[in-house]
Backbone of each chain as ProteinMPNN parsed JSONL, in Angstrom:
{"seq_chain_A": "GIQVEQSPPDLILQEGANSTLRCNFSDSVNNLQWFHQNPWGQLINLFYIPSGTKQNGRLSATTVATERYSLLYISSSQTTDSGVYFCATGTYKYIFGTGTRLKVLA", "coords_chain_A": {"N_chain_A": [[-4.033, -20.703, 24.524], [-6.343, -18.567, 22.308], [-5.786, -18.533, 19.174], [-5.506, -15.301, 16.173], [-5.589, -14.85, 13.24], [-4.872, -12.719, 10.493], [-5.641, -11.774, 6.929], [-5.052, -10.692, 3.67], [-1.84, -9.004, 5.023], [-1.128, -7.251, 3.533], [-2.913, -4.498, 1.995], [-2.901, -2.763, -1.27], [-4.915, -0.373, -2.848], [-6.437, 0.716, -5.624], [-8.675, 3.852, -5.905], [-11.541, 3.558, -5.299], [-11.744, 0.934, -5.841], [-13.101, -2.805, -5.095], [-12.744, -4.637, -1.988], [-11.395, -7.534, 0.376], [-11.402, -8.304, 3.266], [-9.72, -11.027, 5.816], [-9.919, -12.847, 8.519], [-9.1, -15.471, 10.475], [-10.29, -17.633, 12.957], [-8.524, -19.738, 15.741], [-10.461, -21.02, 17.509], [-13.763, -21.59, 18.492], [-15.729, -18.175, 19.119], [-17.564, -16.482, 20.772], [-17.906, -13.673, 20.188], [-17.459, -11.429, 17.92], [-15.395, -9.078, 16.725], [-14.544, -6.461, 14.65], [-12.888, -3.499, 13.661], [-11.095, -0.358, 12.778], [-8.372, 0.768, 12.104], [-7.239, 4.258, 12.355], [-4.519, 6.909, 10.398], [-4.149, 8.202, 12.524], [-3.873, 6.64, 14.627], [-5.897, 6.086, 16.175], [-8.269, 3.451, 17.233], [-11.153, 2.439, 15.607], [-14.475, 1.324, 16.025], [-15.828, -1.075, 14.399], [-17.605, -3.236, 13.368], [-19.78, -5.617, 15.532], [-19.755, -8.41, 15.571], [-21.133, -11.808, 15.928], [-21.751, -13.972, 14.726], [-23.387, -14.151, 11.498], [-24.308, -11.236, 8.492], [-23.483, -8.174, 8.639], [-24.121, -4.741, 7.501], [-22.822, -1.214, 6.459], [-23.471, 1.231, 5.068], [-20.846, 1.903, 3.029], [-19.302, -0.544, 3.954], [-18.921, -3.822, 5.098], [-19.907, -7.02, 6.768], [-19.534, -10.366, 7.864], [-19.814, -13.234, 9.872], [-18.725, -16.84, 10.009], [-19.655, -18.592, 12.488], [-19.208, -21.423, 12.484], [-17.169, -22.121, 10.918], [-15.337, -20.637, 11.796], [-14.475, -18.192, 10.521], [-14.101, -14.644, 9.329], [-15.479, -12.466, 7.836], [-14.581, -8.725, 6.127], [-15.864, -6.897, 4.152], [-15.265, -4.426, 1.809], [-16.206, -2.107, -0.636], [-15.991, 0.237, -3.109], [-13.768, 1.545, -2.59], [-12.002, 4.433, -0.459], [-9.794, 7.224, 0.312], [-9.833, 7.834, 2.217], [-10.54, 5.061, 3.239], [-8.031, 4.08, 3.98], [-5.239, 2.864, 6.227], [-5.102, 0.766, 9.233], [-6.466, -2.421, 9.436], [-8.752, -4.662, 11.997], [-9.372, -7.299, 13.337], [-11.025, -8.953, 16.435], [-11.693, -10.336, 19.426], [-13.413, -11.433, 22.236], [-14.241, -10.458, 25.852], [-14.077, -8.812, 28.086], [-10.99, -8.477, 27.86], [-9.534, -8.164, 24.832], [-8.685, -9.799, 22.151], [-6.258, -9.564, 19.619], [-6.335, -9.755, 15.937], [-3.26, -9.821, 13.357], [-3.639, -8.157, 11.849], [-4.506, -6.491, 8.771], [-3.102, -3.748, 6.226], [-4.593, -1.207, 4.859], [-4.193, 0.143, 2.139], [-5.268, 3.135, 0.192], [-4.902, 4.627, -2.996], [-5.426, 7.518, -4.738]], "CA_chain_A": [[-5.802, -19.033, 24.54], [-7.148, -18.793, 21.159], [-4.988, -17.048, 18.056], [-6.608, -14.795, 15.671], [-4.559, -14.251, 12.219], [-5.886, -11.834, 9.56], [-5.028, -11.721, 6.026], [-3.739, -10.435, 3.76], [-1.02, -8.491, 5.814], [-0.796, -5.162, 3.211], [-3.269, -4.731, 0.358], [-2.65, -1.447, -1.831], [-5.806, -0.643, -4.157], [-6.893, 2.115, -6.591], [-9.67, 4.126, -5.405], [-13.047, 2.975, -6.586], [-11.839, -1.05, -5.839], [-13.532, -3.446, -3.913], [-11.814, -5.979, -0.962], [-12.347, -8.739, 1.611], [-10.325, -9.077, 4.227], [-10.555, -12.174, 5.945], [-10.205, -12.861, 9.539], [-9.669, -16.737, 10.366], [-9.582, -17.347, 14.406], [-8.365, -20.789, 16.447], [-11.276, -21.956, 18.082], [-14.654, -20.889, 18.791], [-15.825, -17.126, 19.682], [-18.873, -15.689, 20.658], [-18.263, -12.553, 20.224], [-16.127, -11.127, 17.08], [-15.098, -7.526, 16.503], [-13.325, -5.515, 13.233], [-11.908, -2.346, 13.957], [-9.999, 1.168, 11.773], [-7.335, 2.044, 12.867], [-6.728, 5.313, 11.093], [-3.538, 6.623, 10.84], [-3.309, 8.976, 14.097], [-3.392, 5.814, 16.323], [-7.34, 4.801, 17.684], [-9.436, 2.102, 17.029], [-12.523, 2.604, 15.324], [-15.5, -0.126, 15.788], [-16.519, -0.595, 12.347], [-18.717, -4.116, 13.6], [-19.368, -6.291, 16.641], [-20.595, -10.001, 14.676], [-20.418, -12.744, 16.521], [-22.237, -14.097, 13.839], [-24.24, -13.643, 10.711], [-23.879, -10.19, 8.288], [-24.122, -6.442, 8.772], [-23.718, -3.782, 6.66], [-22.771, -0.386, 7.733], [-22.917, 1.862, 4.117], [-20.22, 0.716, 1.577], [-18.804, -1.697, 4.278], [-20.462, -4.67, 5.591], [-18.679, -8.083, 7.616], [-19.735, -11.631, 7.89], [-18.865, -14.414, 10.139], [-19.28, -18.209, 9.972], [-18.604, -19.164, 13.025], [-19.306, -23.211, 12.43], [-15.62, -22.333, 10.471], [-14.212, -20.17, 12.124], [-13.425, -17.506, 10.243], [-15.064, -13.657, 9.57], [-14.171, -11.655, 6.538], [-15.164, -7.524, 6.243], [-16.115, -6.022, 2.634], [-14.831, -2.995, 1.542], [-17.09, -1.379, -2.049], [-15.903, 1.834, -3.632], [-12.687, 2.336, -1.779], [-11.826, 5.872, -0.641], [-8.353, 7.345, 0.137], [-10.266, 7.615, 3.731], [-10.423, 4.073, 4.238], [-6.908, 3.668, 4.267], [-5.264, 2.343, 7.8], [-5.04, -0.96, 9.296], [-7.952, -3.329, 9.937], [-8.365, -5.91, 12.656], [-10.651, -7.818, 14.088], [-9.984, -9.04, 17.921], [-12.215, -11.212, 19.842], [-13.198, -11.073, 23.635], [-15.057, -9.548, 26.24], [-13.161, -7.252, 29.135], [-9.463, -8.419, 27.651], [-9.243, -8.54, 23.517], [-7.373, -10.753, 21.339], [-6.477, -8.892, 18.761], [-5.696, -10.026, 15.239], [-2.407, -9.365, 13.047], [-4.327, -6.496, 11.404], [-4.136, -5.89, 6.728], [-2.571, -2.678, 6.513], [-4.457, -1.217, 3.835], [-3.658, 1.678, 1.103], [-6.098, 3.48, -1.369], [-4.713, 5.399, -4.202], [-6.451, 8.315, -5.263]], "C_chain_A": [[-5.61, -19.258, 22.585], [-6.498, -17.832, 19.998], [-6.4, -16.512, 16.721], [-5.664, -14.114, 14.444], [-5.875, -14.061, 11.074], [-4.831, -12.001, 7.695], [-5.512, -11.278, 4.936], [-2.755, -9.495, 4.672], [-1.013, -6.879, 5.04], [-1.762, -5.539, 1.873], [-3.425, -2.96, 0.097], [-4.195, -1.458, -3.29], [-6.072, 1.057, -4.364], [-8.297, 2.457, -5.842], [-10.819, 3.995, -5.783], [-13.086, 1.442, -6.381], [-12.749, -1.33, -4.578], [-12.714, -4.164, -3.638], [-12.568, -6.599, -0.394], [-11.223, -9.072, 2.317], [-10.776, -10.483, 5.105], [-9.755, -11.791, 7.454], [-9.862, -14.859, 10.294], [-9.359, -16.969, 12.55], [-9.514, -19.583, 14.696], [-9.322, -21.534, 16.977], [-12.541, -21.143, 18.079], [-14.842, -19.673, 19.607], [-17.118, -16.924, 19.704], [-19.133, -14.614, 20.824], [-16.655, -12.309, 19.101], [-16.194, -9.549, 16.471], [-13.711, -7.246, 15.158], [-13.356, -4.154, 13.789], [-11.293, -1.515, 12.734], [-9.5, 1.627, 12.506], [-6.675, 3.663, 12.489], [-5.468, 5.983, 11.486], [-3.089, 7.859, 11.907], [-3.053, 7.959, 15.143], [-4.624, 5.249, 16.145], [-8.167, 4.215, 16.505], [-10.487, 2.506, 16.925], [-13.403, 1.275, 15.469], [-16.019, -0.107, 14.836], [-18.211, -2.189, 13.483], [-18.668, -4.841, 14.545], [-20.703, -7.426, 15.766], [-20.18, -11.224, 15.25], [-20.712, -14.034, 15.163], [-23.161, -13.536, 12.28], [-23.586, -12.662, 9.639], [-24.733, -9.202, 8.48], [-23.569, -5.619, 8.104], [-24.13, -2.56, 6.901], [-22.342, 0.831, 5.986], [-21.952, 1.092, 3.378], [-18.752, -0.514, 3.128], [-19.828, -2.424, 4.94], [-19.06, -5.847, 6.28], [-19.616, -9.389, 7.462], [-19.008, -12.784, 8.484], [-19.402, -15.844, 9.915], [-18.432, -18.52, 10.977], [-18.312, -20.156, 13.771], [-17.593, -23.21, 12.023], [-14.926, -21.34, 10.5], [-13.665, -19.028, 11.565], [-14.258, -16.131, 9.877], [-14.385, -12.6, 7.911], [-15.156, -9.912, 6.455], [-14.743, -7.229, 4.71], [-15.876, -4.706, 2.697], [-15.098, -3.002, 0.406], [-16.348, -0.101, -1.887], [-14.564, 2.157, -2.73], [-12.276, 3.775, -2.005], [-10.959, 5.968, -0.089], [-8.724, 7.304, 2.221], [-10.369, 6.256, 4.354], [-9.398, 3.414, 4.604], [-6.4, 3.934, 6.035], [-5.347, 0.817, 7.723], [-6.772, -1.795, 9.802], [-7.022, -4.573, 11.077], [-9.569, -6.232, 13.573], [-9.99, -8.16, 15.275], [-11.561, -9.936, 18.224], [-12.293, -10.848, 21.577], [-13.915, -10.569, 24.295], [-14.218, -8.202, 26.691], [-11.94, -7.581, 28.429], [-10.07, -9.516, 25.902], [-8.189, -9.082, 23.079], [-7.53, -9.858, 19.816], [-5.545, -9.828, 17.413], [-3.973, -9.712, 14.522], [-2.311, -8.032, 11.836], [-4.047, -6.974, 9.751], [-4.48, -4.364, 7.1], [-3.475, -2.331, 5.144], [-4.381, 0.512, 3.53], [-4.399, 1.893, -0.087], [-5.963, 4.684, -1.434], [-5.678, 6.465, -4.849], [-5.796, 8.049, -7.249]], "O_chain_A": [[-4.862, -19.983, 21.929], [-6.677, -16.616, 19.939], [-7.515, -16.959, 16.449], [-5.087, -13.04, 14.614], [-6.952, -14.601, 10.818], [-3.643, -12.274, 7.523], [-6.737, -11.385, 4.983], [-3.626, -9.107, 5.451], [-0.936, -5.775, 5.579], [-1.58, -6.417, 1.03], [-3.869, -2.126, 0.886], [-4.373, -2.219, -4.24], [-5.97, 2.075, -3.678], [-8.961, 1.587, -5.277], [-11.066, 4.472, -6.89], [-14.071, 0.747, -6.626], [-13.055, -0.661, -3.592], [-11.885, -4.559, -4.458], [-13.798, -6.58, -0.362], [-10.331, -9.883, 2.066], [-11.919, -10.938, 5.087], [-9.122, -10.746, 7.608], [-10.948, -15.365, 10.575], [-8.42, -16.506, 13.199], [-10.167, -20.44, 14.102], [-9.147, -22.753, 16.974], [-12.44, -19.987, 17.668], [-14.335, -19.709, 20.728], [-17.819, -17.165, 18.722], [-20.154, -14.216, 21.384], [-15.489, -12.679, 19.239], [-17.129, -9.098, 15.81], [-12.572, -7.654, 14.935], [-14.273, -4.001, 14.596], [-11.024, -2.142, 11.709], [-9.735, 2.5, 13.341], [-5.461, 3.857, 12.437], [-5.106, 5.854, 12.655], [-1.954, 8.318, 12.041], [-2.375, 8.097, 16.161], [-4.68, 4.033, 15.957], [-8.507, 4.499, 15.357], [-11.045, 2.989, 17.91], [-12.967, 0.22, 15.008], [-16.677, 0.826, 14.376], [-19.306, -1.937, 13.987], [-17.496, -5.057, 14.854], [-21.899, -7.296, 15.505], [-19.041, -11.669, 15.112], [-19.849, -14.84, 14.814], [-23.497, -12.353, 12.234], [-22.377, -12.859, 9.524], [-25.96, -9.116, 8.519], [-22.342, -5.701, 8.046], [-25.246, -2.321, 7.363], [-21.182, 1.178, 5.769], [-22.091, -0.1, 3.103], [-17.628, -0.966, 2.911], [-20.972, -2.115, 5.272], [-17.841, -5.671, 6.302], [-20.594, -9.186, 6.743], [-17.993, -13.299, 8.014], [-20.594, -15.947, 9.626], [-17.216, -18.703, 10.926], [-17.719, -20.272, 14.844], [-16.803, -23.99, 12.555], [-14.088, -20.996, 9.666], [-12.532, -18.691, 11.908], [-15.438, -16.371, 10.132], [-13.335, -12.301, 7.342], [-16.357, -9.945, 6.723], [-13.619, -7.307, 4.214], [-16.273, -3.957, 3.59], [-14.43, -3.85, -0.186], [-16.129, 0.493, -0.831], [-14.554, 3.26, -2.183], [-12.169, 4.335, -3.096], [-10.686, 4.882, 0.422], [-8.026, 6.875, 3.14], [-10.327, 6.08, 5.572], [-9.449, 2.418, 5.325], [-6.863, 4.743, 6.839], [-5.532, 0.0, 6.821], [-7.802, -1.473, 10.394], [-5.895, -5.06, 11.166], [-10.369, -5.584, 14.249], [-8.798, -7.916, 15.458], [-12.393, -10.12, 17.335], [-11.446, -10.151, 22.136], [-14.681, -9.898, 23.604], [-13.868, -7.164, 26.13], [-11.508, -6.448, 28.219], [-10.579, -10.622, 25.724], [-7.026, -8.942, 23.457], [-8.537, -9.601, 19.155], [-4.482, -10.414, 17.619], [-3.279, -9.255, 15.43], [-1.442, -7.356, 11.285], [-3.279, -7.927, 9.613], [-5.382, -3.847, 7.758], [-3.219, -3.084, 4.204], [-4.456, 1.541, 4.2], [-4.343, 1.217, -1.114], [-6.379, 5.599, -0.724], [-6.681, 6.092, -5.458], [-6.402, 8.586, -8.176]]}, "seq_chain_B": "KAGVTQTPRYLIKTRGQQVTLSCSPISGHRSVSWYQQTPGQGLQFLFEYFSETQRNKGNFPGRFSGRQFSNSRSEMNVSTLELGDSALYLCASSFPGTEKNGYTFGSGTRLTVV", "coords_chain_B": {"N_chain_B": [[-20.523, 14.702, 23.011], [-18.53, 13.819, 24.66], [-15.318, 12.111, 24.011], [-12.902, 8.672, 24.237], [-10.267, 10.463, 26.231], [-7.063, 10.635, 26.403], [-3.752, 11.542, 28.366], [-0.524, 12.188, 28.123], [-0.283, 12.732, 24.984], [1.696, 12.042, 23.693], [5.34, 11.035, 24.14], [8.676, 11.497, 25.82], [11.117, 9.549, 27.245], [13.347, 9.064, 29.114], [15.71, 5.25, 29.347], [14.709, 3.371, 32.719], [13.746, 5.758, 34.21], [10.238, 6.28, 34.779], [6.953, 5.996, 34.182], [3.859, 7.845, 33.671], [0.283, 7.237, 32.425], [-2.451, 8.828, 31.124], [-5.922, 8.398, 30.944], [-8.888, 9.066, 30.006], [-12.405, 7.902, 30.461], [-15.477, 7.982, 28.475], [-18.193, 9.554, 29.742], [-19.789, 8.163, 32.351], [-19.484, 5.469, 31.355], [-17.965, 2.529, 33.159], [-15.832, 0.768, 32.583], [-12.587, 0.32, 31.933], [-10.006, -0.405, 29.805], [-6.676, -1.626, 29.164], [-3.779, -1.42, 26.4], [-0.814, -2.872, 24.96], [0.502, -1.499, 21.453], [2.562, -2.712, 20.035], [5.099, -2.643, 17.04], [6.184, -5.197, 16.738], [5.173, -7.243, 18.241], [2.716, -5.972, 17.977], [-1.581, -5.676, 18.756], [-1.97, -6.006, 22.775], [-2.805, -6.386, 25.481], [-3.598, -5.384, 28.718], [-4.121, -4.914, 31.128], [-7.561, -4.584, 33.172], [-10.092, -2.384, 34.562], [-12.112, -1.977, 36.788], [-14.775, -0.058, 38.5], [-12.704, 0.844, 40.217], [-11.387, -1.64, 41.063], [-9.017, -4.07, 39.696], [-9.845, -6.274, 37.426], [-9.467, -7.901, 35.516], [-6.048, -9.067, 33.808], [-3.193, -8.67, 31.795], [-0.741, -10.572, 30.225], [1.972, -9.198, 31.722], [4.827, -7.624, 33.13], [5.776, -6.962, 36.244], [6.415, -4.208, 36.921], [4.976, -2.833, 35.269], [1.738, -1.544, 35.642], [-0.92, -0.418, 36.92], [-4.181, 1.809, 37.861], [-7.815, 3.096, 39.082], [-9.83, 5.142, 39.671], [-12.484, 7.37, 41.544], [-13.791, 8.466, 40.301], [-13.928, 7.039, 37.599], [-11.426, 7.355, 35.986], [-8.598, 6.337, 34.959], [-5.681, 5.216, 35.676], [-1.577, 4.187, 34.321], [1.236, 2.878, 34.712], [4.312, 3.072, 34.16], [7.677, 1.625, 35.783], [10.784, 1.842, 35.838], [11.881, 1.943, 33.126], [12.43, 0.438, 30.199], [14.185, -0.37, 26.736], [12.02, -1.464, 24.686], [10.014, -0.845, 25.453], [8.36, 1.153, 24.625], [6.286, 1.966, 22.421], [2.609, 2.638, 21.285], [0.341, 3.571, 23.637], [-2.348, 2.091, 23.885], [-6.1, 3.0, 25.888], [-9.54, 1.845, 26.847], [-13.038, 2.114, 27.174], [-15.941, 1.096, 28.216], [-19.538, 1.047, 28.782], [-20.813, -0.172, 31.69], [-21.994, -3.808, 30.753], [-22.048, -3.316, 28.348], [-19.761, -4.621, 27.205], [-19.377, -7.029, 25.221], [-20.457, -4.968, 23.336], [-18.496, -3.245, 22.212], [-15.934, -1.548, 23.295], [-14.747, 1.596, 23.268], [-12.342, 3.09, 21.277], [-9.46, 4.918, 22.915], [-6.881, 7.724, 21.468], [-4.979, 6.999, 21.87], [-1.833, 7.695, 23.298], [1.875, 7.996, 22.719], [4.9, 6.187, 23.762], [7.391, 6.889, 23.653], [11.213, 5.281, 24.473], [14.52, 5.836, 25.17]], "CA_chain_B": [[-21.006, 13.448, 24.197], [-16.513, 13.604, 24.785], [-14.689, 10.778, 23.483], [-12.239, 8.633, 25.249], [-9.459, 10.823, 26.709], [-5.405, 10.095, 26.587], [-2.898, 12.173, 28.341], [0.189, 13.454, 27.102], [-0.168, 11.855, 23.6], [3.317, 11.68, 22.75], [5.843, 11.123, 25.71], [10.138, 10.659, 25.478], [11.782, 9.076, 28.461], [14.803, 7.278, 29.411], [15.798, 4.359, 30.627], [15.379, 3.341, 34.093], [12.791, 6.083, 34.366], [9.192, 5.729, 35.289], [5.925, 7.023, 33.361], [2.669, 7.507, 33.933], [0.023, 7.577, 31.5], [-3.869, 9.482, 32.281], [-7.285, 7.778, 30.99], [-10.275, 9.904, 30.717], [-12.833, 7.271, 29.474], [-16.44, 8.907, 28.583], [-18.664, 10.03, 31.335], [-21.258, 7.025, 32.345], [-18.328, 4.425, 31.244], [-16.964, 2.427, 34.23], [-15.181, -0.303, 32.742], [-11.397, 0.708, 31.355], [-8.756, -1.153, 29.382], [-5.337, -0.491, 28.256], [-3.523, -1.937, 25.37], [-0.013, -1.749, 24.251], [0.926, -1.958, 20.588], [3.966, -2.972, 19.385], [5.032, -3.544, 15.697], [6.485, -6.861, 16.689], [3.747, -7.968, 18.869], [0.362, -5.778, 17.79], [-1.894, -5.239, 20.211], [-1.295, -6.762, 23.745], [-3.879, -6.125, 26.192], [-2.625, -4.796, 30.362], [-5.098, -4.692, 32.124], [-8.721, -4.154, 32.512], [-9.995, -2.05, 36.007], [-14.199, -2.142, 36.879], [-15.549, 0.019, 39.825], [-11.208, 0.974, 40.915], [-10.784, -2.708, 41.022], [-8.484, -4.472, 38.547], [-10.759, -7.406, 37.289], [-8.354, -8.796, 34.406], [-4.68, -8.792, 33.47], [-2.348, -9.845, 30.964], [0.866, -11.402, 30.838], [2.552, -8.347, 31.541], [5.503, -7.963, 34.144], [5.114, -6.143, 37.696], [6.519, -2.746, 36.122], [3.214, -2.059, 34.491], [0.329, -1.281, 36.984], [-2.664, 0.862, 37.239], [-5.68, 1.929, 38.821], [-8.981, 3.802, 38.802], [-10.376, 6.403, 40.718], [-13.812, 7.05, 41.876], [-14.878, 8.813, 38.628], [-13.362, 5.605, 36.35], [-10.812, 7.914, 35.696], [-7.532, 5.433, 35.057], [-3.72, 5.367, 35.172], [-1.21, 2.783, 34.375], [2.15, 3.617, 35.297], [5.202, 1.748, 33.547], [8.524, 1.772, 36.086], [12.149, 1.042, 34.937], [11.696, 1.735, 32.083], [13.327, -0.488, 29.133], [14.07, 0.147, 25.231], [11.287, -2.555, 24.656], [8.853, -0.325, 26.41], [8.483, 2.462, 23.27], [4.741, 2.117, 21.955], [1.228, 2.697, 21.299], [-0.46, 2.451, 24.837], [-4.553, 2.605, 24.31], [-6.766, 2.562, 26.541], [-10.446, 1.868, 26.078], [-13.776, 2.265, 28.032], [-17.338, 0.39, 28.017], [-20.222, 0.636, 29.866], [-21.383, -1.684, 32.54], [-23.358, -4.193, 30.75], [-22.021, -3.436, 26.77], [-18.872, -4.809, 26.398], [-19.49, -7.118, 24.137], [-20.752, -4.669, 22.134], [-17.518, -3.075, 21.616], [-15.376, -0.781, 23.477], [-14.211, 2.876, 22.55], [-10.886, 3.772, 22.278], [-8.749, 6.469, 22.645], [-6.068, 8.353, 19.964], [-3.293, 6.259, 22.558], [-0.32, 7.999, 24.317], [3.53, 7.426, 22.475], [5.531, 6.682, 24.075], [9.244, 6.164, 23.266], [12.301, 5.457, 25.753], [16.163, 6.276, 24.884]], "C_chain_B": [[-19.129, 13.957, 24.023], [-16.002, 12.366, 24.994], [-13.827, 10.239, 24.642], [-10.672, 9.333, 25.27], [-8.12, 10.865, 26.721], [-4.431, 10.87, 26.69], [-1.438, 11.712, 28.835], [-0.403, 12.461, 25.769], [1.168, 11.611, 22.58], [4.288, 11.657, 24.458], [7.494, 10.548, 25.302], [10.655, 10.677, 26.904], [12.893, 8.605, 27.861], [14.662, 6.616, 30.233], [15.637, 4.864, 32.092], [14.186, 4.375, 34.311], [10.959, 5.384, 34.582], [8.217, 6.791, 34.675], [4.721, 6.419, 33.826], [1.539, 8.71, 33.039], [-1.326, 7.534, 32.266], [-4.811, 8.268, 30.709], [-8.301, 8.097, 31.243], [-11.57, 9.311, 29.979], [-14.522, 8.249, 29.449], [-17.744, 8.237, 29.768], [-20.204, 8.76, 31.375], [-20.374, 4.928, 32.665], [-18.016, 3.699, 32.781], [-15.615, 1.076, 33.879], [-13.975, 0.53, 31.558], [-10.319, 0.127, 31.468], [-8.053, -0.59, 29.056], [-4.846, -2.053, 27.583], [-2.205, -1.736, 25.161], [-0.076, -2.076, 23.122], [1.827, -1.652, 20.093], [3.976, -3.205, 17.955], [5.554, -4.845, 15.78], [5.679, -7.456, 17.364], [2.776, -7.507, 18.798], [-0.025, -5.405, 18.968], [-2.084, -6.223, 21.342], [-2.375, -6.401, 24.453], [-2.816, -6.515, 27.659], [-3.137, -5.379, 30.802], [-6.348, -3.898, 32.117], [-9.332, -3.311, 34.726], [-11.656, -1.905, 35.654], [-14.171, -1.545, 38.529], [-14.006, 0.404, 40.83], [-11.221, -0.529, 41.232], [-10.329, -3.117, 39.329], [-8.976, -5.75, 38.511], [-10.241, -8.416, 36.201], [-6.723, -8.457, 34.126], [-4.011, -9.422, 32.921], [-1.25, -10.682, 31.357], [2.154, -10.278, 30.641], [3.582, -8.657, 33.055], [4.858, -7.077, 35.164], [5.209, -4.798, 37.538], [5.58, -2.111, 35.353], [2.074, -2.274, 35.296], [-0.258, -0.371, 36.954], [-3.836, 1.179, 38.478], [-6.15, 3.379, 38.608], [-9.29, 4.46, 39.845], [-11.532, 6.008, 40.735], [-14.87, 7.613, 40.564], [-14.523, 7.996, 37.659], [-12.176, 6.589, 35.722], [-9.229, 6.794, 35.533], [-6.076, 6.247, 34.702], [-3.326, 4.269, 35.103], [0.139, 3.677, 34.447], [3.402, 2.075, 34.729], [6.85, 2.476, 34.807], [9.643, 0.557, 35.846], [11.837, 0.809, 33.753], [12.795, 0.741, 30.659], [12.606, 0.194, 27.367], [12.197, -0.067, 25.042], [9.837, -1.898, 25.026], [8.0, 0.924, 25.171], [7.292, 1.308, 22.537], [3.991, 2.567, 21.963], [0.633, 2.801, 22.393], [-2.128, 2.925, 24.243], [-4.805, 2.085, 25.608], [-8.479, 2.759, 26.069], [-11.43, 1.719, 27.326], [-15.192, 2.053, 27.488], [-18.354, 0.96, 29.081], [-21.03, -0.427, 30.284], [-22.511, -2.576, 31.671], [-23.445, -4.541, 29.116], [-20.533, -3.832, 26.144], [-19.298, -5.624, 25.163], [-20.081, -6.581, 22.486], [-19.518, -3.509, 21.433], [-17.069, -1.431, 22.804], [-14.89, 0.549, 22.816], [-13.006, 3.213, 22.639], [-10.64, 5.105, 22.21], [-8.325, 6.824, 21.684], [-4.738, 7.419, 20.59], [-2.412, 7.563, 23.025], [1.065, 6.809, 23.476], [3.973, 7.653, 23.088], [7.18, 6.097, 23.939], [9.885, 6.252, 24.274], [13.305, 5.233, 24.959], [16.733, 6.298, 25.407]], "O_chain_B": [[-18.789, 14.493, 22.968], [-16.2, 11.659, 25.982], [-13.77, 10.812, 25.73], [-9.851, 8.89, 24.466], [-7.999, 11.635, 27.674], [-3.888, 11.213, 25.64], [-1.264, 10.976, 29.806], [-0.977, 11.4, 26.012], [1.455, 11.238, 21.443], [3.942, 12.131, 25.541], [7.677, 9.506, 24.673], [10.618, 11.677, 27.621], [13.273, 8.078, 26.815], [14.066, 6.704, 31.307], [16.007, 5.905, 32.634], [13.263, 3.689, 34.75], [10.652, 4.193, 34.517], [8.423, 8.002, 34.603], [4.443, 5.278, 34.196], [1.567, 9.932, 32.893], [-1.62, 6.894, 33.275], [-4.263, 7.623, 29.815], [-8.896, 7.783, 32.274], [-11.972, 9.936, 28.997], [-14.718, 9.104, 30.312], [-18.037, 7.162, 30.293], [-21.201, 8.642, 30.662], [-20.501, 3.952, 33.404], [-17.807, 4.542, 33.653], [-14.778, 0.626, 34.662], [-14.347, 1.176, 30.579], [-9.648, -0.033, 32.487], [-8.135, 0.575, 28.665], [-5.175, -3.201, 27.881], [-1.923, -0.539, 25.1], [-0.727, -3.119, 23.056], [2.084, -0.523, 19.676], [3.059, -3.872, 17.476], [5.347, -5.617, 14.844], [5.422, -8.558, 16.879], [1.782, -8.052, 19.277], [0.619, -4.98, 19.927], [-2.376, -7.359, 20.97], [-3.165, -5.909, 23.647], [-1.884, -7.306, 27.808], [-2.796, -6.542, 31.019], [-6.491, -2.879, 31.441], [-8.928, -3.765, 35.797], [-12.214, -1.769, 34.566], [-13.761, -2.169, 39.508], [-14.092, 0.282, 42.052], [-10.769, -0.45, 42.374], [-10.839, -2.786, 38.259], [-8.666, -6.488, 39.446], [-10.622, -9.583, 36.111], [-6.385, -7.297, 34.36], [-3.905, -10.624, 33.164], [-0.951, -11.264, 32.4], [3.041, -10.346, 29.79], [3.332, -9.538, 33.878], [3.746, -6.559, 35.064], [4.275, -4.091, 37.918], [5.552, -0.96, 34.918], [1.611, -3.4, 35.479], [0.315, 0.718, 36.983], [-4.084, 0.77, 39.612], [-5.545, 4.382, 38.231], [-8.872, 4.163, 40.964], [-11.948, 4.933, 40.302], [-15.991, 7.363, 40.122], [-14.953, 8.392, 36.575], [-12.144, 6.354, 34.514], [-8.907, 6.591, 36.704], [-5.63, 7.168, 34.019], [-3.975, 3.298, 35.493], [0.159, 4.898, 34.286], [3.376, 0.849, 34.835], [7.113, 3.674, 34.703], [9.634, -0.668, 35.732], [11.547, -0.294, 33.29], [14.026, 0.728, 30.681], [11.58, 0.732, 26.951], [11.338, 0.802, 25.193], [8.752, -2.457, 24.867], [6.842, 1.283, 25.381], [7.486, 0.13, 22.236], [4.107, 3.439, 22.824], [-0.013, 1.754, 22.44], [-2.736, 3.993, 24.305], [-4.221, 1.228, 26.271], [-8.801, 3.56, 25.191], [-10.972, 1.309, 28.393], [-15.616, 2.669, 26.51], [-17.938, 1.304, 30.187], [-21.683, -1.265, 29.661], [-23.703, -2.279, 31.747], [-24.183, -5.347, 28.55], [-20.14, -3.532, 25.017], [-19.567, -5.017, 24.126], [-20.176, -7.071, 21.361], [-19.661, -3.025, 20.31], [-17.837, -0.485, 22.981], [-14.625, 0.428, 21.62], [-12.465, 3.582, 23.681], [-11.232, 6.066, 21.72], [-8.978, 6.528, 20.683], [-3.718, 7.18, 19.943], [-3.057, 8.582, 22.774], [1.226, 5.589, 23.531], [4.026, 8.807, 23.514], [7.758, 5.033, 24.158], [9.541, 7.061, 25.135], [13.139, 4.463, 24.013], [17.869, 6.632, 25.068]]}, "name": "protein", "num_of_chains": 2, "seq": "GIQVEQSPPDLILQEGANSTLRCNFSDSVNNLQWFHQNPWGQLINLFYIPSGTKQNGRLSATTVATERYSLLYISSSQTTDSGVYFCATGTYKYIFGTGTRLKVLAKAGVTQTPRYLIKTRGQQVTLSCSPISGHRSVSWYQQTPGQGLQFLFEYFSETQRNKGNFPGRFSGRQFSNSRSEMNVSTLELGDSALYLCASSFPGTEKNGYTFGSGTRLTVV"}
């Protein structure tokens, strides 16, 4: 089955810094989503982005489907951005990536 | 608009017991999926229900089962609990036809097996 890998596995930033998270998938996909898991465990849907670029405030995402990767950009990070970021593909059955654990220091 | 509600939030069980977890989807959502999250295996798909029928199933043993009621609420059951079943169990729901746009997840039930 398809494999989804994310990098880096861990990231520590000072508040205000920018970061790029990467998601590589082993086969072509027809959808790709980014989630943020907050410290209480809830997964928040950030972007549905099978291709192209989307922006939502300080977050933006780009998927290059032909090259099988997606990037999540976080600008001017805040402590509330801390948590784990997952990419996932699938429709009724998500295959999740390995996650990037982000800690933003005040 | 209420989100996806999972109960209980925390649970401690003993090996060999069984457990039932509940998930109430967002009003109008008919697809409910369940996931298990562990530090070692990450997030893994358990099963998905739509209109009271199991539509998709992951690679978990038969000890893991679920069902969906006519009001779309879903339960999952784990029988003969093992220590390795300790995990965060997440459910997610979606409105018909919008699965591609994403499921809405609940806050999960954290199960500890001792």
